[in-house]
C-alpha positions in Angstrom: -18.0 11.7 -13.4 -17.5 10.6 -9.8 -18.0 7.0 -10.8 -15.3 7.3 -13.5 -12.8 8.7 -11.0 -13.8 6.1 -8.5 -13.2 3.2 -10.8 -9.8 4.5 -12.1 -8.8 5.5 -8.6 -9.8 2.1 -7.2 -7.6 0.3 -9.7 -4.6 2.6 -9.2 -4.9 2.2 -5.4 -5.4 -1.5 -5.7 -2.2 -1.9 -7.7 -0.2 0.4 -5.3 -1.5 -1.5 -2.3 -0.4 -4.8 -3.8 3.2 -3.6 -4.1 4.2 -3.7 -0.4 2.6 -7.1 0.0 4.4 -8.4 -3.1 7.7 -6.9 -1.8 7.2 -8.6 1.7 6.6 -11.9 0.0 9.7 -11.4 -2.2 11.9 -10.6 0.7 10.6 -13.6 2.7 11.2 -15.9 -0.3 14.7 -14.6 -0.9 15.5 -15.1 2.8 14.6 -18.8 2.3 17.0 -19.1 -0.7 14.8 -18.1 -3.6 16.2 -16.6 -6.8 14.8 -13.9 -9.1 14.6 -14.7 -12.8 13.9 -12.2 -15.6 14.8 -9.1 -13.7 15.7 -7.3 -16.9 12.1 -7.2 -18.2 10.5 -6.2 -14.9 10.8 -2.4 -15.4 9.0 -2.9 -18.8 6.1 -4.6 -17.0 5.8 -1.8 -14.4 6.0 0.9 -17.1 3.4 -0.9 -19.2 0.9 -1.0 -16.3 1.5 2.6 -15.3 1.2 3.7 -19.0 -2.1 1.7 -19.3 -3.7 3.5 -16.4 -2.5 6.9 -17.7 -3.7 6.1 -21.2 -7.2 5.2 -19.8 -7.3 8.5 -18.0 -6.1 10.6 -20.9 -8.4 8.9 -23.4 -11.6 9.4 -21.4 -14.4 10.7 -23.6 -16.2 13.8 -22.7 -18.5 13.3 -21.1 -17.3 9.9 -19.9 -19.7 7.0 -20.3 -19.5 3.8 -18.2 -20.4 0.6 -20.2 -22.0 -2.0 -17.9 -20.9 -5.2 -19.6 -17.2 -4.5 -19.5 -17.5 -3.3 -16.0 -19.2 -6.5 -14.9 -16.4 -8.4 -16.7 -13.8 -6.4 -14.9 -15.5 -7.0 -11.5 -15.5 -10.8 -12.2 -11.8 -10.6 -13.1 -11.2 -8.9 -9.7 -12.8 -11.8 -7.9 -10.7 -14.2 -9.9 -7.6 -12.1 -9.1 -8.2 -12.3 -5.4 -8.7 -16.1 -5.7 -5.4 -16.3 -7.5 -3.5 -14.2 -4.9 -5.1 -16.2 -2.0 -4.2 -19.5 -3.7 -0.5 -18.4 -4.1 -0.4 -17.1 -0.5 3.2 -16.3 0.5 4.4 -17.2 -3.0 2.6 -14.3 -4.8 4.9 -11.5 -6.0 5.0 -9.2 -8.9 8.4 -10.7 -9.9 9.5 -14.1 -11.0 10.8 -15.6 -7.8 11.5 -19.3 -7.6 12.3 -21.3 -4.5 14.2 -24.4 -5.5 12.9 -27.8 -4.3 9.6 -26.4 -3.2 6.5 -27.8 -5.0 4.5 -25.6 -7.3 1.1 -24.4 -6.1 -1.7 -26.6 -7.6 -4.7 -25.3 -5.7 -7.3 -22.7 -6.7 -7.1 -21.6 -10.3 -3.7 -23.3 -10.6 -5.6 -26.6 -10.8 -6.9 -25.6 -14.1 -4.1 -23.6 -15.8 -0.4 -22.7 -15.4 -0.7 -18.9 -15.4 -4.1 -17.8 -14.3 -2.8 -14.5 -13.0 -1.5 -13.6 -16.5 -4.8 -14.5 -18.1 -6.6 -12.4 -15.6 -4.3 -9.4 -16.1 -4.7 -9.7 -19.9 -8.5 -9.6 -19.3 -8.1 -6.6 -17.1 -6.0 -4.7 -19.6 -8.7 -5.3 -22.2 -11.8 -4.8 -20.1 -11.0 -1.7 -18.1 -10.6 0.6 -21.1 -13.7 -0.9 -22.6 -15.6 0.2 -19.5 -15.2 3.7 -20.9 -15.5 2.8 -24.6 -11.8 3.1 -25.2 -11.4 0.2 -27.6 -8.1 1.7 -29.0 -6.5 1.7 -25.6 -7.7 -1.9 -25.0 -6.2 -3.0 -28.3 -2.9 -1.2 -28.0 -2.2 -2.3 -24.5 -3.4 -5.8 -25.1 -0.8 -6.1 -27.9 1.9 -4.6 -25.7 1.0 -6.8 -22.8 1.1 -9.8 -25.1 4.6 -9.0 -26.1 5.8 -8.5 -22.5 4.1 -11.7 -21.4 5.6 -13.7 -24.3 9.1 -13.0 -22.8 7.9 -13.2 -19.2 6.1 -16.5 -19.5 9.1 -18.1 -21.3 11.4 -17.0 -18.4 8.9 -18.2 -15.8 8.5 -21.6 -17.5 12.3 -22.1 -17.5 12.4 -21.1 -13.8 9.6 -23.3 -12.7 10.3 -26.3 -14.9 12.6 -28.1 -12.4 9.8 -27.9 -9.8 7.0 -29.3 -12.0 7.3 -32.9 -10.6 6.5 -31.6 -7.1 3.0 -30.5 -6.1 1.2 -28.5 -3.4 -2.5 -29.0 -2.9 
């Protein structure tokens, strides 16, 4: 049981610890003239992630079982997550913040795809409930996340489109 609490607690603390970092980056970018896009859907994103962790906790089987393969997948996703955050550096936030006339980041996983962080988060939302055998939580929140990301990625693409001709390596 201690491992179950440790895993869920780690994820919750990780998410909470990222918020001040994201907020500092947001403030610094805004001070440089950045603008926020898609502010209306941000509360839905926060609510989705909080509800996801709560649902995982509430749906824990008794006794809880940890499945190794989804746990390994989740750990690999954490390594990819850190790589993504490091690659974005001061541009990483939890909001859609764009700084006009600044090239897009094209290093790290951004060399290979436009939205690696969203792909990683989608994987996390599916993998973590599966660690505990909660396929229904994985399915429900994957669908909900897909809906939120549909709108978020459209907003982000519009915001970043003017900066696509520029590049940062």
